[in-house]
PAZAVEX-564210 format. One line per 10 residues: number of its first residue (from 1); their letters; for each residue x, y, z of C-alpha. Coordinates in Angstrom, 1 decimal, m for minus. Each point is the difference from the previous one (the first is absolute). Last residue first. Layout:
% PAZAVEX-564210
NUM = A = X:Y:Z ~ ...
% end
This chain:
% PAZAVEX-564210
678 = NKQLWRVELS = 2.6:m33.7:m26.2 ~ m2.1:m1.6:m2.7 ~ m3.2:1.2:1.4 ~ 1.4:3.5:0.4 ~ 1.1:0.1:m3.6 ~ m3.4:m1.0:m1.1 ~ m1.5:2.7:2.1 ~ 2.4:2.5:m1.6 ~ m1.0:m0.8:m3.5 ~ m3.7:0.0:1.0
668 = WFMVISSENP = 0.4:3.4:1.7 ~ 1.4:1.5:m3.2 ~ m2.7:m1.5:m2.2 ~ m2.6:1.4:2.4 ~ 1.6:3.4:m0.2 ~ 0.0:m0.1:m3.8 ~ m3.6:m1.1:m0.2 ~ m1.2:2.6:2.4 ~ 1.5:3.0:m1.7 ~ 3.0:2.1:1.0
658 = ERSSSWRRHH = m0.1:3.5:m1.4 ~ 2.0:1.6:m2.8 ~ 0.8:m3.3:m1.7 ~ 3.5:m0.5:m1.3 ~ 1.3:m0.6:3.5 ~ m2.0:m3.2:0.4 ~ 1.9:m2.4:m2.2 ~ 3.4:1.2:1.1 ~ m1.2:0.2:3.6 ~ m1.2:m3.7:m0.1
648 = LSVLLILRNS = 3.5:m1.2:m1.0 ~ 1.7:2.3:2.6 ~ m2.3:m1.4:2.7 ~ 0.7:m3.6:m1.1 ~ 3.8:0.7:m0.1 ~ m0.1:1.6:3.4 ~ m1.8:m3.1:1.4 ~ 2.5:m2.4:m1.5 ~ 2.9:2.1:1.4 ~ m1.4:m0.6:3.4
638 = RRMYTKRRDM = m1.6:2.0:2.9 ~ m2.3:m1.8:2.3 ~ m3.6:1.2:0.0 ~ m2.0:1.8:2.7 ~ 1.8:3.4:m0.5 ~ m0.6:m0.4:m3.7 ~ m3.7:0.5:0.5 ~ 0.6:3.5:1.4 ~ 1.9:0.9:m3.2 ~ m2.7:m1.4:m2.2
628 = LIYFSLRDPT = m2.6:1.9:2.0 ~ 2.0:3.2:m0.4 ~ 0.6:m0.4:m3.7 ~ m3.7:m0.7:m0.6 ~ m0.9:3.1:1.8 ~ 2.5:1.9:m2.2 ~ m1.4:m1.4:m3.3 ~ m3.5:1.1:0.6 ~ m3.5:m1.1:1.2 ~ 1.1:m3.3:1.6
618 = HIARRNISKI = m2.8:m2.6:m0.4 ~ 2.2:m3.0:m0.8 ~ 2.5:1.1:2.7 ~ m2.6:m0.3:2.8 ~ m0.6:m3.7:m0.8 ~ 3.8:m0.7:m0.2 ~ 0.5:1.8:3.3 ~ m2.5:m2.2:1.8 ~ 1.5:m3.1:m1.6 ~ 3.5:1.0:1.1
608 = EEEKNCCLKP = m1.2:0.6:3.6 ~ m1.9:m3.3:0.1 ~ 3.1:m1.9:m1.3 ~ 2.4:1.8:2.3 ~ m1.8:m0.8:3.3 ~ 2.3:2.0:2.4 ~ 0.4:m1.5:3.4 ~ m1.8:0.6:3.3 ~ m2.7:1.9:m1.9 ~ m1.8:3.0:1.4
598 = RYGKELMKEV = m3.7:0.4:m0.7 ~ m1.2:3.5:m0.8 ~ m3.7:0.5:m0.5 ~ m1.9:0.2:m3.3 ~ m0.7:3.7:0.4 ~ 3.5:0.5:1.3 ~ 1.5:m1.4:m3.2 ~ m2.5:2.0:m2.1 ~ 1.1:3.2:1.7 ~ 3.7:m0.7:m0.4
588 = EEFQLGKTEP = m0.6:m0.8:m3.7 ~ m2.0:3.3:m0.4 ~ 2.9:1.9:1.5 ~ 2.4:m1.6:m2.5 ~ 2.3:m2.7:1.4 ~ 3.8:0.0:m0.4 ~ 0.7:m0.4:3.7 ~ m3.2:m0.2:2.0 ~ 0.7:m3.2:2.0 ~ m2.7:m0.7:2.5
578 = VLFFIAVLGA = 0.1:0.7:3.7 ~ m2.2:m1.9:2.4 ~ 1.4:m3.5:0.6 ~ 3.8:0.6:m0.3 ~ m0.3:3.5:1.5 ~ m1.8:m1.3:3.0 ~ 2.5:m2.8:0.6 ~ 2.9:2.5:m0.2 ~ m1.8:2.4:2.3 ~ m0.3:m2.8:2.7
568 = SSFAAFLLFT = 3.7:m0.7:m0.3 ~ 0.7:3.8:0.3 ~ m2.0:0.2:3.2 ~ 2.0:m2.9:1.5 ~ 3.3:1.6:m1.1 ~ m1.3:3.3:1.7 ~ m0.5:m2.0:3.2 ~ 3.6:m1.3:m0.3 ~ 1.2:3.6:m0.4 ~ m1.8:1.0:3.3
558 = GASGLAETLT = 1.2:m3.1:1.9 ~ 3.6:0.6:m0.8 ~ m0.2:3.7:0.8 ~ m1.5:m0.6:3.4 ~ m3.5:m1.1:0.6 ~ m1.4:2.7:2.3 ~ 2.6:2.8:m0.6 ~ 0.4:m0.8:m3.7 ~ m3.8:m0.2:m0.3 ~ m0.4:3.5:1.5
548 = LFTESVILNS = 2.6:1.4:m2.4 ~ m1.9:m1.5:m2.9 ~ m3.5:0.8:1.0 ~ m0.9:3.3:m1.5 ~ 2.0:m0.7:m3.2 ~ m1.6:m3.4:m0.7 ~ m3.6:1.1:0.7 ~ 0.4:3.2:m1.9 ~ 1.5:m1.7:m3.0 ~ m2.9:m2.5:0.0
538 = VWNSVAAIGG = m2.4:2.9:0.0 ~ 2.1:1.7:m2.7 ~ m0.2:m2.9:m2.3 ~ m3.7:m0.7:0.6 ~ m0.6:3.7:m0.8 ~ 2.0:m0.4:m3.3 ~ m2.1:m3.0:m1.0 ~ m3.2:2.0:0.6 ~ 1.3:3.0:m1.9 ~ 1.2:m2.2:m3.0
528 = GTGRYRLPYI = m3.4:m1.6:m0.2 ~ m1.8:3.4:0.1 ~ 2.3:1.6:m2.6 ~ 0.0:m3.1:m2.2 ~ m3.8:m0.6:0.3 ~ m1.1:1.4:m3.4 ~ 3.2:m1.1:m1.7 ~ m0.4:m3.7:1.0 ~ 2.4:m1.1:2.8 ~ 3.2:m2.1:m0.3
518 = ESNVIWPVTG = 2.3:2.5:m1.7 ~ 1.1:2.7:2.5 ~ m0.4:m2.4:3.0 ~ 2.4:m2.5:m1.5 ~ 2.6:2.7:m0.6 ~ m0.3:1.2:3.6 ~ 0.4:m3.5:1.3 ~ 3.0:m0.6:m2.3 ~ 2.2:2.8:1.4 ~ 1.5:m1.1:3.3
508 = MGPAYCLIYL = m1.4:m3.5:0.2 ~ 2.0:m1.2:m3.0 ~ 3.2:1.8:m0.9 ~ 0.3:1.8:3.4 ~ m0.6:m2.9:2.5 ~ 2.7:m2.5:m0.8 ~ 2.7:2.8:m0.2 ~ m1.3:1.5:3.2 ~ 0.3:m3.4:1.8 ~ 3.5:m0.3:m1.4
498 = GLVLVTFIGF = 0.8:3.3:1.6 ~ m1.4:m1.2:3.3 ~ 2.1:m3.1:m0.4 ~ 3.1:2.2:m0.3 ~ m1.0:2.1:3.0 ~ m0.4:m3.1:2.1 ~ 3.4:m1.2:m1.1 ~ 1.5:3.2:1.1 ~ m1.6:m0.3:3.5 ~ 0.7:m3.6:0.7
488 = KSPCGYTYWT = 3.0:0.8:2.2 ~ m2.4:1.9:2.2 ~ 0.1:2.9:2.4 ~ m3.6:0.5:1.2 ~ m3.0:1.8:m1.5 ~ m2.4:2.8:0.7 ~ 1.4:2.1:2.8 ~ 3.8:m0.6:m0.3 ~ 2.7:2.5:1.1 ~ 3.5:m0.8:m1.2
478 = RHQARCTSRT = 3.0:0.6:2.3 ~ 2.8:2.5:m0.5 ~ m0.1:1.0:3.7 ~ m1.7:3.3:m1.0 ~ m2.7:m2.1:m1.7 ~ m1.1:m1.5:3.2 ~ 0.1:3.3:1.9 ~ m2.1:1.7:m2.7 ~ m2.6:m2.8:0.1 ~ m0.2:0.3:3.8
468 = STDVSLCAGA = m0.4:3.8:m0.2 ~ m2.7:m0.1:m2.7 ~ m2.2:m2.6:1.7 ~ m0.8:m3.7:m0.6 ~ 0.8:m2.1:3.1 ~ 3.0:m2.3:m0.3 ~ 0.6:m3.7:m0.6 ~ 3.9:m0.3:m0.2 ~ 2.2:m2.1:m2.2 ~ 1.6:m3.5:m0.1
458 = KYTNEGNACF = 2.1:m0.7:m3.1 ~ m1.2:0.2:m3.6 ~ 0.7:3.8:m0.2 ~ 3.7:m0.6:0.8 ~ 2.2:2.4:2.0 ~ m2.7:2.6:0.9 ~ m2.7:m2.6:0.9 ~ m3.3:1.0:m1.4 ~ m2.5:2.3:1.7 ~ m3.5:m1.6:m0.2
448 = ACDSSARLCT = m3.2:2.0:0.5 ~ m2.9:m0.2:2.3 ~ m2.9:2.5:0.4 ~ m2.0:m1.7:m2.8 ~ m0.1:m2.9:2.3 ~ 1.1:m3.6:0.4 ~ 0.4:m0.7:m3.7 ~ 3.2:2.0:m0.2 ~ 1.6:m1.7:3.0 ~ m1.0:m3.5:m1.0
438 = MCNWSAPDSA = 1.5:0.7:m3.4 ~ 3.3:1.1:1.5 ~ 0.3:m3.0:2.3 ~ m1.6:m0.9:3.3 ~ 0.6:m3.3:1.8 ~ 2.3:1.5:2.6 ~ m2.8:2.5:0.9 ~ m2.1:m2.8:1.6 ~ m2.7:1.5:2.3 ~ 0.0:3.2:m2.1
428 = MKFDLCTSNV = m0.5:3.2:2.0 ~ 3.3:1.7:m1.0 ~ m0.6:m1.1:m3.6 ~ m3.5:1.5:m0.1 ~ 1.3:3.3:1.5 ~ 2.6:0.4:m2.8 ~ 3.3:1.1:1.6 ~ 0.8:3.7:0.0 ~ m0.9:0.5:3.6 ~ 2.2:m2.9:1.1
418 = GFHNSEIVSV = 3.1:1.6:m1.6 ~ 1.5:m0.4:m3.5 ~ 2.3:m2.8:1.1 ~ m3.0:m1.6:1.7 ~ m1.1:m1.2:m3.5 ~ 3.4:m1.4:m0.9 ~ 0.2:m1.9:3.4 ~ m3.5:m1.3:m0.4 ~ 0.9:m1.3:m3.4 ~ m2.5:m0.4:m2.8
408 = VPAHVSAQFF = 0.7:m2.7:m2.5 ~ 0.8:0.6:m3.6 ~ m2.7:m1.3:m2.5 ~ 0.5:m3.6:m1.2 ~ m3.7:m1.0:0.4 ~ m1.3:3.3:m1.3 ~ 2.3:m0.1:m3.1 ~ m1.0:m3.6:m0.7 ~ m3.7:0.9:0.1 ~ 0.7:3.0:m2.3
398 = MISLVVLCII = 1.8:m2.3:m2.5 ~ m2.8:m2.6:0.1 ~ m2.7:2.6:m0.7 ~ 2.1:1.5:m2.8 ~ 0.3:m3.5:m1.6 ~ m3.8:m0.5:0.3 ~ m0.6:3.4:m1.6 ~ 2.4:m0.7:m2.8 ~ m1.7:m3.3:m0.9 ~ m3.4:1.6:0.0
388 = IGIMSIIMLR = 1.1:2.9:m2.1 ~ 1.6:m2.3:m2.6 ~ m3.3:m2.0:m0.3 ~ m2.0:3.2:m0.2 ~ 2.1:1.4:m2.9 ~ m0.3:m3.2:m2.0 ~ m3.8:0.2:0.5 ~ m0.1:3.7:m0.9 ~ 2.0:m0.5:m3.2 ~ m2.2:m3.0:m1.1
378 = RRGVRDVFLM = m3.2:2.1:0.4 ~ 1.2:3.1:m1.8 ~ 1.7:m1.7:m3.0 ~ 3.5:m1.1:m0.7 ~ 0.5:2.2:m3.1 ~ m2.2:3.0:0.7 ~ 1.2:0.3:3.6 ~ 3.6:m0.8:m0.9 ~ 1.9:3.1:m0.8 ~ m2.1:2.5:2.0
368 = SLVTGISNLG = 0.1:m2.4:3.0 ~ 3.8:m0.2:m0.3 ~ 0.1:3.8:0.3 ~ m2.1:m0.3:3.1 ~ 2.5:m2.4:1.5 ~ 2.8:2.5:m0.6 ~ m2.0:2.7:1.8 ~ m0.6:m2.3:3.0 ~ 3.7:m0.9:0.0 ~ 0.7:3.7:0.5
358 = TTILSLALAT = m2.4:0.1:2.9 ~ 1.8:m2.9:1.7 ~ 3.3:1.8:m0.5 ~ m1.3:3.3:1.4 ~ m1.1:m1.9:3.1 ~ 3.6:m0.8:0.7 ~ 0.9:3.7:m0.1 ~ m3.0:1.0:2.2 ~ 0.9:m2.6:2.6 ~ 3.6:1.1:0.0
348 = RNSAFGALQV = m1.1:3.6:0.4 ~ m2.3:m0.9:2.9 ~ 2.7:m2.0:1.7 ~ m1.1:m3.1:1.9 ~ 0.6:m2.7:m2.7 ~ m1.1:m3.4:1.6 ~ m2.7:m1.5:m2.2 ~ m2.6:2.0:2.0 ~ 1.9:3.1:m1.1 ~ m0.4:m1.1:m3.7
338 = ITPSYYMVTN = m3.7:m0.5:0.8 ~ m0.2:3.5:1.4 ~ 1.7:1.4:m3.1 ~ m2.6:m1.9:m2.2 ~ m3.0:1.1:2.1 ~ m2.3:1.5:m2.6 ~ 1.3:m1.9:m3.1 ~ 0.8:m3.3:1.8 ~ m3.3:0.0:1.9 ~ m1.4:1.1:m3.3
328 = IGVFQQAVQV = 1.0:m3.3:m1.6 ~ m1.6:m2.2:2.6 ~ m1.3:m2.8:m2.3 ~ m3.3:1.3:1.3 ~ 0.1:3.1:m2.1 ~ 0.3:m1.5:m3.5 ~ m2.4:m2.8:1.0 ~ m2.7:2.6:0.7 ~ 0.5:1.5:m3.5 ~ 0.2:m3.3:m1.8
318 = TIGAYLGRRV = m3.2:m1.3:1.6 ~ m1.9:3.2:m0.4 ~ 0.5:m0.1:m3.8 ~ m0.7:m3.7:m0.4 ~ m3.2:0.0:2.0 ~ m0.8:3.4:m1.5 ~ 0.1:m1.5:m3.5 ~ m2.3:m2.7:1.2 ~ m2.4:2.7:1.2 ~ 0.4:1.9:m3.2
308 = VKNAWASKIK = m1.0:m3.0:m2.2 ~ m2.9:m1.0:2.3 ~ m1.4:3.5:0.1 ~ m1.9:0.5:3.3 ~ 3.3:1.2:1.7 ~ 0.4:2.6:m2.8 ~ m3.6:1.2:0.3 ~ 0.3:0.5:3.7 ~ 3.3:1.8:m0.4 ~ m1.5:2.1:m2.8
298 = SFPGDGTSRE = m3.1:0.8:2.1 ~ 2.3:1.1:2.8 ~ 2.1:2.3:m2.3 ~ m2.9:1.5:m1.8 ~ m0.4:m0.7:m3.7 ~ m3.2:m2.0:m0.1 ~ m0.5:m3.7:m0.7 ~ m2.2:m0.1:m3.1 ~ 1.0:3.3:m1.5 ~ 3.6:m0.7:0.9
288 = DEKQTEISLQ = m0.1:m3.3:m1.9 ~ m1.2:1.7:m3.1 ~ 2.7:2.6:0.4 ~ 2.7:m2.6:0.2 ~ m1.1:m1.8:m3.1 ~ 0.0:3.2:m1.9 ~ 3.5:0.8:1.4 ~ 1.4:m3.4:m1.1 ~ m1.4:0.2:m3.6 ~ 1.2:3.6:m0.4
278 = LSKLEQEVEN = 3.4:m0.9:1.4 ~ 0.4:m2.8:m2.6 ~ m1.1:2.3:m2.8 ~ 2.5:2.6:1.1 ~ 2.7:m2.6:0.1 ~ m0.7:m1.0:m3.5 ~ 0.1:3.6:m1.2 ~ 3.3:0.6:1.8 ~ 1.9:m3.0:m1.4 ~ 0.9:1.2:m3.5
268 = PPYIKKLIET = 1.3:3.4:1.4 ~ 2.6:m1.7:2.3 ~ m1.1:0.0:3.6 ~ 0.9:2.2:3.0 ~ m0.1:3.6:m1.3 ~ m3.0:m0.8:m2.2 ~ m1.7:m1.5:3.1 ~ 0.3:3.4:1.7 ~ m1.6:1.8:m2.8 ~ m2.8:m2.5:m0.2
258 = AEEIRNQGYL = m0.8:0.2:3.7 ~ m0.3:3.8:m0.3 ~ m2.3:m0.3:m3.0 ~ m2.1:m2.6:1.8 ~ m0.8:2.0:3.1 ~ m3.1:m2.1:0.5 ~ 0.8:m0.5:3.7 ~ 0.9:m3.7:m0.6 ~ 2.3:1.1:m2.8 ~ 1.8:2.2:2.5
248 = WRPSEPLFCM = 0.4:m2.9:2.5 ~ 1.5:m2.2:m2.7 ~ 2.3:2.7:m1.3 ~ 1.4:0.6:3.6 ~ 0.2:3.7:0.6 ~ 2.7:2.0:m1.7 ~ 3.4:1.3:1.2 ~ 0.9:3.7:0.7 ~ m1.5:0.2:3.5 ~ 1.4:m3.5:0.7
238 = LIFQVMPPVG = 3.6:1.4:m0.3 ~ m0.6:2.7:2.6 ~ m1.7:m2.3:2.5 ~ 2.7:m2.6:m0.5 ~ 2.7:2.4:0.9 ~ m1.9:1.2:3.1 ~ m0.6:m3.6:0.9 ~ 3.8:m0.7:m0.2 ~ 1.0:2.9:2.3 ~ m2.3:m0.6:3.0
228 = AIGLMWRWNG = 1.9:m3.0:1.2 ~ 2.9:2.4:0.8 ~ m1.9:0.8:3.2 ~ 0.2:m3.6:1.4 ~ 3.8:m0.4:m0.2 ~ 0.6:3.6:0.8 ~ m2.0:m0.3:3.2 ~ 1.7:m3.3:0.9 ~ 3.4:1.7:0.0 ~ m0.8:3.1:2.0
218 = PTKAFALNIL = 3.7:0.6:0.3 ~ 1.8:m2.0:m2.7 ~ 1.8:m3.2:1.0 ~ m2.5:m2.4:m1.7 ~ m0.8:2.4:m2.8 ~ 1.8:m1.8:m2.8 ~ m0.9:m3.5:1.3 ~ m3.7:0.8:0.1 ~ 0.3:1.6:m3.4 ~ 1.6:m3.1:m1.4
208 = YSLFQGGTLL = m2.6:m2.1:1.7 ~ m2.8:2.0:m1.5 ~ 1.6:m0.3:m3.5 ~ m0.1:m3.8:0.3 ~ m3.6:0.0:1.0 ~ m0.9:2.5:m2.8 ~ 1.9:m2.3:m2.5 ~ m2.1:m2.9:1.3 ~ m3.1:2.0:m0.9 ~ 1.5:1.2:m3.2
198 = LGNTSVLAGR = 0.6:m3.6:m1.1 ~ m3.6:m0.9:1.1 ~ m1.4:2.8:m2.2 ~ 2.4:m1.2:m2.7 ~ m1.8:m3.4:0.3 ~ m3.1:1.6:m1.5 ~ 2.2:0.8:m3.0 ~ 1.3:m3.6:m0.3 ~ m3.5:m1.5:0.3 ~ m1.5:2.5:m2.5
188 = IRAPSAESIY = 2.6:m0.8:m2.7 ~ m2.3:m1.8:m2.4 ~ m3.1:1.9:1.0 ~ 1.3:3.4:m1.0 ~ 0.1:2.2:3.1 ~ m2.2:2.9:1.2 ~ m2.6:m2.2:1.7 ~ 2.7:m2.1:1.8 ~ 1.8:3.1:1.2 ~ m3.1:1.7:1.3
178 = LPSTMSVIGV = m1.0:m3.2:1.9 ~ 3.5:m0.6:1.4 ~ 0.0:3.7:1.3 ~ m3.6:0.0:1.3 ~ 0.3:m2.9:2.4 ~ 2.9:1.0:2.2 ~ m0.7:3.7:m0.7 ~ m3.2:0.1:2.0 ~ 1.4:m1.9:3.0 ~ 3.3:1.9:m0.1
168 = GLGVFLRGTI = m1.9:3.4:0.2 ~ m2.1:m1.1:2.9 ~ 3.1:m1.4:1.7 ~ 1.8:3.3:m0.3 ~ m2.9:1.8:1.7 ~ 0.0:m2.6:2.8 ~ 3.8:0.1:0.4 ~ m0.3:3.8:0.6 ~ m2.5:m0.7:2.9 ~ 2.3:m2.7:1.5
158 = IVWPNPAVAM = 2.9:2.5:m0.1 ~ m2.2:2.4:1.8 ~ m0.7:m2.7:2.6 ~ 3.8:m0.6:0.5 ~ 0.8:3.5:1.1 ~ 1.2:3.4:m1.4 ~ m0.7:m1.0:m3.7 ~ 1.6:2.4:m2.5 ~ 1.1:m2.6:m2.5 ~ m3.0:m2.2:0.5
148 = VVSGIVFLFD = m2.5:2.8:m0.8 ~ 2.0:0.9:m3.2 ~ 0.0:m3.6:m1.2 ~ m3.7:m0.4:0.6 ~ m0.9:3.1:m2.0 ~ 2.2:m1.1:m2.9 ~ m1.5:m3.5:m0.1 ~ m3.6:1.3:0.1 ~ 0.7:2.3:m3.0 ~ 1.6:m2.9:m1.9
138 = ACLISKKRGF = m2.9:m2.3:0.6 ~ m2.4:2.6:m1.3 ~ 2.0:0.4:m3.2 ~ 0.0:m3.8:m0.5 ~ m3.8:m0.1:0.4 ~ m0.3:2.8:m2.5 ~ 2.0:m1.9:m2.6 ~ m1.8:m3.3:0.4 ~ m3.5:1.3:m0.5 ~ m2.5:1.9:2.1
128 = RDNMWGGFAA = m2.8:m2.6:0.5 ~ 1.6:m3.3:m0.9 ~ 3.4:0.7:1.6 ~ m1.6:1.8:3.0 ~ m2.2:m3.1:0.7 ~ 3.0:m2.3:m0.2 ~ 2.1:2.3:2.2 ~ m2.6:0.3:2.7 ~ 0.9:m3.3:1.6 ~ 3.7:0.4:m1.0
118 = GIIAGAVATS = 0.2:3.4:1.9 ~ m1.8:m1.4:3.1 ~ 2.3:m3.0:0.0 ~ 3.0:2.2:m0.7 ~ m0.8:2.1:3.1 ~ 0.2:m3.1:2.1 ~ 3.3:m0.9:m1.6 ~ 1.3:3.5:0.7 ~ m1.0:m0.6:3.6 ~ 2.0:m3.2:0.0
108 = VITEQLWTHR = 3.5:1.4:0.6 ~ m0.9:2.6:2.6 ~ m2.3:m2.6:1.7 ~ 2.7:m2.6:0.1 ~ 2.3:2.4:1.8 ~ m2.8:0.9:2.4 ~ m0.8:m3.7:0.6 ~ 3.6:m0.7:0.9 ~ m0.1:2.4:2.9 ~ 3.3:0.9:1.7
98 = EVDKFDDRIY = 1.8:1.3:m3.1 ~ m3.0:1.9:m1.2 ~ m0.6:1.6:3.4 ~ 3.7:1.0:0.0 ~ m0.5:2.3:m3.0 ~ 3.2:1.1:m1.6 ~ 1.7:m3.4:m0.1 ~ m3.3:m1.7:m1.0 ~ m0.2:2.4:m2.9 ~ 3.6:m0.8:m0.9
88 = LSAGSIVGTD = m0.6:m3.7:m0.7 ~ m3.5:0.8:m1.4 ~ 1.6:2.1:m2.8 ~ 1.7:m3.1:m1.4 ~ m3.0:m2.2:m0.4 ~ m2.2:3.0:m0.7 ~ 1.9:0.8:m3.2 ~ m0.5:m3.4:m1.6 ~ m3.7:m0.3:m0.4 ~ m0.5:3.7:m0.6
78 = YGFLLGGIGA = 2.6:m0.1:m2.7 ~ m1.5:m3.1:m1.7 ~ m3.5:1.5:m0.3 ~ 1.3:3.3:m1.1 ~ 2.1:m1.8:m2.7 ~ m3.1:m2.0:m1.0 ~ m1.8:3.3:m0.5 ~ 3.0:1.1:m2.1 ~ m1.2:m2.7:m2.3 ~ m2.7:2.3:m1.4
68 = SLALLMIYPT = 2.7:2.3:m1.5 ~ 2.1:m3.1:m0.9 ~ m2.8:m1.7:m1.9 ~ m1.2:3.1:m1.8 ~ 3.5:1.0:m1.1 ~ 0.7:m3.6:m1.0 ~ m2.9:0.0:m2.4 ~ 1.0:3.4:m1.4 ~ 3.4:m1.5:m0.9 ~ m1.6:m1.8:m3.0
58 = RWIIRFCESF = 2.8:m1.6:m2.1 ~ 2.3:m0.6:3.0 ~ m3.1:m0.9:2.0 ~ m0.8:m2.8:m2.4 ~ 3.6:m1.3:m0.2 ~ 0.4:0.0:3.8 ~ m3.2:m1.9:0.5 ~ 1.1:m2.6:m2.5 ~ 3.3:m0.4:1.9 ~ m1.9:m0.3:3.3
48 = ETKDPKTVGG = m1.7:m3.1:m1.3 ~ m3.3:m1.1:m1.5 ~ 0.3:m3.7:m0.4 ~ m3.5:m1.2:0.7 ~ m1.4:2.7:m2.2 ~ m2.6:2.4:1.4 ~ m2.7:0.7:m2.6 ~ m2.7:2.1:1.5 ~ m3.2:m0.1:m2.0 ~ m2.7:1.6:2.2
38 = EMKCNRRTYK = 2.4:2.6:1.2 ~ 3.5:0.9:m1.2 ~ 0.2:m1.5:m3.4 ~ 3.0:m1.3:m1.9 ~ m2.0:m0.1:m3.2 ~ 2.8:m0.3:m2.4 ~ 3.7:m0.1:0.1 ~ 1.5:m0.1:m3.5 ~ 1.4:m3.4:m1.0 ~ m1.7:m0.1:m3.4
28 = PSDRERLKDP = 1.4:3.4:m0.8 ~ 3.5:m1.2:m0.3 ~ 2.7:0.9:2.6 ~ 0.1:m3.5:1.5 ~ 0.6:m1.5:m3.5 ~ 3.6:1.0:0.3 ~ 0.5:m2.8:2.5 ~ m0.5:m2.4:m2.9 ~ 3.5:0.4:m1.2 ~ 1.4:m1.1:3.4
18 = DGACLTMVLV = m1.3:m3.6:m0.6 ~ 0.8:m2.3:2.9 ~ m3.0:1.1:2.0 ~ m2.3:2.1:m2.2 ~ m3.2:m1.4:1.4 ~ 1.3:0.3:3.6 ~ 1.2:3.6:m0.5 ~ m3.4:0.8:m1.6 ~ m1.8:m1.5:3.0 ~ 2.0:1.9:2.5
8 = LEVLCLNM = m0.4:3.3:m1.9 ~ m3.8:m0.6:m0.3 ~ m0.1:m0.6:3.8 ~ 1.8:3.2:0.6 ~ m2.6:2.1:m1.8 ~ 1.5:1.5:m3.0 ~ 0.2:3.5:m1.4 ~ 3.5:0.4:m1.4
% end
């Protein structure tokens, strides 16, 4: 049964209370028509994952394309997650990393710096060489980087390998969603682009499993980082047998190849219409390129000079920057460290608890796939940001309470290990009786807290950081703390951290990438996506390079409160700058940006209904009318009276092959009269 979901919803509504009429669904008059991909995209308001499943079940080739390209998201996620666990053991092997916070931050953030460069050139590579070759190049860089890290003899070689990996991640982070969106039918594009986000979170979850599996293996961190080279090799092989994006091929005058790919994606009766739409879009693109030039810098200049693209960039950059400054990658890159800050000292325990938060991230991404086309991009991000802000404030309070109620440092306990083992800052303190565990850890990177052997919440010792002292502490069945203190709030902190992930993943986790895949005109999509991706990675670099330094300067509570302030600013920016693109054709998005987006504090139902009514009169086909009517119903209260009116009109209208102006006007007048009475 070839139906767009909105048609199915409408038919079910029309046939409510009359099962016999459900048989009409299979008649030719309900056949899907003109679900175009470019230049006439029809994205129903109620596209759901079930519709996506039905389409890919009938056309598995679509899912093959999406999953093969989506491995790029898996690479992205794996790199994000694996370094958080590997860094725990890298600092054990290299004492310079343990003593110098900036070196640990550099190992983590060098990949981000490489991603900035990769994303900067990724847009140009996509437009010049195509989506497929860009993905293949990213895979090659990723494999090289993984091998270099696995055999690294010192921290600086690890940093070099991280740079190569970052270049690959930067390219693939923008190319994979773009390839998937261009190889997907419009009505399920949002769900399929979300598969990239699902694989990204799946990569993060997989990385924590591998971290946990190799935690006690000799050369543990080398295995963790080296295995990262396997997925890109798989993707490289798969992409060699898959086609280029049909849109890019058509733009290169390889029309026959584009047509063959479209035949595998669309039903035969829709291919011709899609080709006409592509032809119109490409002709417009080439005219613009002749006037603005096709070099990367000329395109950036031209994009910024274009009012529509500039406003699209305001929205695209806003959501990408906000995505990073909510602090998500501090959780992804430093999740085990944050768990240790919450009071869990063991590396394996920290990795195991981090696995829970990463699993919740995967669940949240599935929720995004289910609701992104139902709730809408803008609304989902706003709800997500509100939840994030609340969680960050609660985390800040919990970390503050943990620091206030940290176990005290005892002079007797410290001297128990010998004067030479006691932390120098503690010995020279003017008032050592006022010290607690948190005071000890903040005093110097050379200080650590050895908990009381009988009860970890009782007075402990402030000792110097060295291998022999740590071994002595653990030999007495005590716990060695270097990043956090024993806390009764620890488990609650981890639970709130999980809630934070659940608030982030469905909205700010995946929606920014969806928005950037559909808010720019075709001719600027590669350039606009590249600029937005660079802004994402620059923000990522700032956050990841400063997190540990901020925790030392402001404490954990102050750092998370700072992220809450950034998130509040991001919420305001999203409200004023980011329009809703759900259910809009690309031309409609462009026209909306042309006029300028003005957010409303509350929905003006009458104006929205009038606007939809005017557009419905000029709908070119039955499907477009269905979609507008379905969208219009979201602004009206449901009632039996309304269903009866819709059914009455449908019986009069269904005999005609196409809707005409008089029948539509009659339908609207009936409903307007009903609205006036109610």
